[in-house]
C-alpha positions in Angstrom: 28.0 48.1 -117.5 30.8 46.3 -115.5 28.6 46.6 -112.4 25.8 44.8 -114.2 28.2 42.0 -115.2 29.4 41.8 -111.6 25.9 41.6 -110.3 25.0 38.9 -112.7 28.1 36.9 -111.7 27.4 37.3 -108.0 23.7 36.4 -108.1 24.5 33.4 -110.4 27.2 32.1 -108.0 24.9 32.6 -105.0 22.1 30.7 -106.7 24.4 27.8 -107.6 26.0 27.7 -104.2 22.6 27.7 -102.4 21.0 25.2 -104.7 23.9 22.7 -104.4 24.6 23.1 -100.7 21.1 23.4 -99.3 19.7 20.4 -97.4 16.1 21.5 -97.2 13.5 22.3 -99.8 12.7 25.7 -98.2 16.3 26.8 -98.7 16.3 25.6 -102.3 13.2 27.7 -102.9 14.9 30.7 -101.4 17.7 30.1 -103.9 15.3 31.0 -106.7 15.3 34.6 -105.5 18.9 35.4 -106.6 18.0 33.6 -109.8 15.1 35.9 -110.3 17.3 38.9 -109.7 19.8 37.5 -112.1 17.1 37.3 -114.8 16.0 40.9 -114.1 19.5 42.2 -114.1 20.2 40.5 -117.5 17.0 41.9 -118.9 17.7 45.5 -117.9 21.5 45.1 -118.6 23.0 48.6 -118.1 19.8 50.4 -117.6 20.3 50.8 -113.9 22.8 53.6 -114.4 20.1 55.9 -115.9 19.4 57.6 -112.6 21.1 57.6 -109.2 17.9 56.9 -107.3 17.1 53.8 -109.3 20.6 52.6 -108.9 20.5 53.1 -105.1 17.2 51.3 -104.8 18.4 48.4 -106.9 21.6 48.1 -104.9 19.7 48.1 -101.7 17.5 45.3 -103.0 20.5 43.3 -104.1 22.1 43.6 -100.7 18.9 42.7 -99.0 18.6 39.5 -101.2 22.2 38.5 -100.4 21.6 39.0 -96.6 18.5 36.9 -96.8 20.4 34.2 -98.6 23.2 34.2 -96.0 20.5 33.9 -93.2 18.8 31.1 -95.1 22.0 29.1 -95.5 22.9 29.6 -91.8 19.4 28.3 -90.8 19.8 25.4 -93.2 23.2 24.4 -91.8 21.8 24.7 -88.2 18.8 22.5 -89.0 20.9 20.0 -90.9 23.3 19.7 -88.0 20.4 19.2 -85.6 18.9 16.5 -87.8 22.2 14.7 -88.1 22.6 14.8 -84.3 19.1 13.5 -83.8 19.6 10.6 -86.2 22.9 9.7 -84.6 21.2 9.7 -81.2 18.3 7.5 -82.4 20.8 5.1 -84.0 22.7 4.9 -80.8 19.6 4.3 -78.8 18.5 1.5 -81.2 22.0 0.0 -81.1 21.9 0.0 -77.2 18.4 -1.4 -77.2 19.4 -4.3 -79.5 22.4 -5.1 -77.3 20.2 -5.2 -74.1 17.7 -7.6 -75.6 18.2 -11.3 -74.7 18.8 -13.6 -77.6 16.0 -16.0 -77.9 16.6 -19.2 -79.9 13.8 -20.6 -81.9 12.9 -24.1 -81.0 14.1 -26.7 -83.5 11.5 -28.3 -85.7 10.6 -31.8 -84.8 10.0 -34.0 -87.7 7.8 -36.9 -87.2 
């Protein structure tokens, strides 16, 4: 029973962390997988201890979900860093282009 409570806490915290820290929609969608395992764990609260085989399979699936979440967050951080660098580069290019442009004054209006 304490293992089930521990699994529920871990999956809930992974979901909250991923959903709050993710920059991209794909990563937020991956965050729904720990939430689904949280729902399943809370529905079958304590029933996983019935057989050793079922317990081993469920533990393997939980570890696989956590590893996928870690990979998704690393990918999200890498893509966010690349997007930030790309935006900074374009901003710098725009700034440099604006400085190189000559200032052209508009002719004054002549009133008759």
